[in-house]
C-alpha positions as CSV (number, residue, x, y, z in Angstrom):
1,M,-26.5,9.3,0.7
2,P,-28.3,12.2,2.5
3,G,-28.7,15.6,1.0
4,P,-26.7,18.7,2.0
5,I,-25.3,18.9,5.5
6,A,-25.0,22.2,7.5
7,L,-22.0,22.2,9.7
8,A,-21.0,24.7,12.5
9,A,-19.0,25.0,15.7
10,D,-17.7,27.6,18.1
11,H,-14.1,27.7,19.1
12,G,-14.6,24.8,21.5
13,G,-15.6,22.5,18.6
14,L,-13.4,23.9,15.8
15,D,-11.0,20.9,15.6
16,Y,-13.8,18.3,15.4
17,K,-15.8,20.4,13.0
18,N,-12.9,20.7,10.6
19,R,-12.3,16.9,10.9
20,I,-16.0,16.2,10.3
21,A,-16.0,18.5,7.3
22,A,-13.0,16.7,5.7
23,M,-14.4,13.3,6.5
24,L,-17.8,14.1,5.0
25,R,-16.4,15.8,1.9
26,D,-14.1,12.8,1.3
27,A,-17.1,10.6,1.5
28,G,-18.9,12.7,-1.2
29,Y,-21.3,14.7,1.0
30,D,-22.3,18.2,0.2
31,V,-21.2,20.3,3.2
32,T,-21.9,23.9,4.0
33,D,-19.6,25.2,6.8
34,F,-21.2,28.0,8.8
35,G,-18.1,28.6,10.9
36,T,-16.3,29.4,13.1
37,H,-13.1,29.3,11.2
38,T,-10.7,30.4,13.9
39,A,-9.7,29.4,17.4
40,N,-10.6,32.8,18.7
41,S,-13.3,32.9,21.4
42,T,-16.8,33.0,19.8
43,D,-20.4,32.9,20.8
44,Y,-21.9,29.5,19.9
45,P,-25.5,30.8,19.3
46,D,-24.3,32.8,16.2
47,Y,-23.0,29.6,14.5
48,A,-25.5,27.1,15.8
49,H,-28.4,29.3,14.7
50,E,-27.2,29.6,11.1
51,A,-26.7,25.9,10.7
52,A,-30.1,25.1,12.3
53,E,-31.9,27.7,10.1
54,A,-30.4,26.0,7.0
55,V,-32.1,22.8,8.1
56,S,-35.3,24.6,9.0
57,R,-35.4,26.3,5.5
58,G,-34.7,23.0,3.8
59,D,-31.3,24.1,2.5
60,A,-29.7,21.2,4.3
61,E,-31.2,17.8,5.1
62,F,-29.1,17.5,8.3
63,G,-27.0,19.7,10.6
64,I,-24.0,18.8,12.7
65,I,-23.0,21.3,15.3
66,V,-20.0,21.0,17.7
67,C,-19.1,23.0,20.8
68,G,-17.3,22.0,24.0
69,S,-20.2,20.1,25.5
70,G,-22.8,20.0,22.7
71,I,-25.4,21.3,25.2
72,G,-25.6,25.0,24.3
73,V,-25.7,24.4,20.6
74,S,-28.4,21.8,21.0
75,I,-30.5,24.4,22.9
76,V,-30.0,27.0,20.2
77,A,-30.7,24.5,17.4
78,N,-34.0,23.4,18.9
79,K,-35.3,27.0,18.7
80,S,-35.5,26.7,14.9
81,H,-38.8,25.6,13.4
82,G,-38.8,21.9,12.4
83,V,-35.4,21.2,13.9
84,R,-35.1,18.2,16.2
85,A,-31.6,18.4,17.6
86,A,-30.1,15.7,19.7
87,N,-26.9,16.0,21.8
88,C,-25.3,12.6,21.5
89,V,-22.3,11.1,23.4
90,T,-22.5,7.6,22.0
91,A,-23.1,6.1,18.6
92,Q,-26.2,4.3,20.0
93,M,-27.7,7.6,21.1
94,A,-27.2,8.9,17.6
95,E,-28.9,5.9,16.1
96,L,-31.8,6.1,18.5
97,A,-32.1,9.9,17.9
98,R,-32.5,9.3,14.2
99,E,-34.6,6.2,14.4
100,H,-37.0,7.1,17.2
101,N,-37.0,10.9,17.2
102,H,-36.3,11.6,13.5
103,A,-33.5,14.0,14.7
104,N,-32.2,16.1,11.9
105,V,-29.5,17.9,13.8
106,L,-26.7,16.2,15.7
107,T,-24.8,18.1,18.4
108,I,-21.6,16.8,20.0
109,G,-19.2,18.0,22.6
110,E,-15.5,18.0,21.6
111,R,-14.4,18.2,25.2
112,L,-16.4,15.1,26.2
113,M,-15.2,12.5,23.7
114,T,-12.3,11.2,21.7
115,W,-12.2,11.8,17.9
116,D,-12.9,8.2,17.3
117,T,-16.1,8.4,19.3
118,A,-17.1,11.6,17.5
119,R,-16.5,10.0,14.1
120,D,-18.5,7.0,15.0
121,I,-21.4,9.1,16.3
122,V,-21.5,11.2,13.1
123,Q,-21.3,8.1,10.9
124,R,-24.1,6.3,12.8
125,F,-26.3,9.4,12.8
126,L,-26.0,9.8,9.0
127,A,-26.4,6.1,8.3
128,T,-29.6,5.5,10.3
129,P,-32.9,6.1,8.7
130,A,-35.9,7.5,10.6
131,S,-38.3,4.8,11.6
132,S,-41.6,4.6,9.8
133,D,-43.1,2.7,12.8
134,E,-46.4,4.3,13.6
135,R,-45.6,4.9,17.3
136,H,-42.4,6.8,16.5
137,C,-44.1,8.8,13.8
138,R,-47.0,9.7,16.1
139,R,-44.6,11.0,18.8
140,V,-42.6,13.1,16.3
141,Q,-45.9,14.5,15.0
142,K,-46.8,15.5,18.6
143,I,-43.5,17.4,18.9
144,H,-44.2,19.1,15.6
145,D,-47.7,20.0,16.8
146,L,-46.4,21.6,19.9
147,T,-44.3,24.0,17.9
148,E,-47.2,24.8,15.6
149,T,-49.6,25.4,18.5
150,R,-47.1,27.7,20.2
151,A,-46.7,29.7,17.0
152,L,-50.5,30.0,16.6
153,M,-50.9,31.1,20.2
154,R,-48.4,33.9,19.7
155,N,-50.0,34.8,16.4
156,E,-46.7,34.2,14.5
157,A,-45.7,32.2,11.6
158,P,-44.1,28.9,12.5
């Protein structure tokens, strides 16, 4: 079973976030919920950033972030060092994101799928190991190197 999971959503993803949290806790996962906790309109970057930073720091092995489309939170999550966030709309996308891209953050859009689909995506994402195949590892390393190079060019810590 994977290590801790960082969970977050804005108001557009609150229902699925709460369902995902309950499902994961019932299955024995350690879940940290970064909010939101109300249906009031919120700004998704605030919550997505906190969950992604937990993954970046190593406080969580994986992140799952929900908003209306999954797009905005994916953009935000990918700003955090070492995060490879994938916005998935099918379970197969989630599997490939983990296997080929070593994604460590899953984003989904509550307005774009049924609960059954969202549940299947989360389960497949967490059940799929990252491939150790040389070609996938090489590509993931190139992604990592891009982030490191950008940080060095800006003279900042990654």
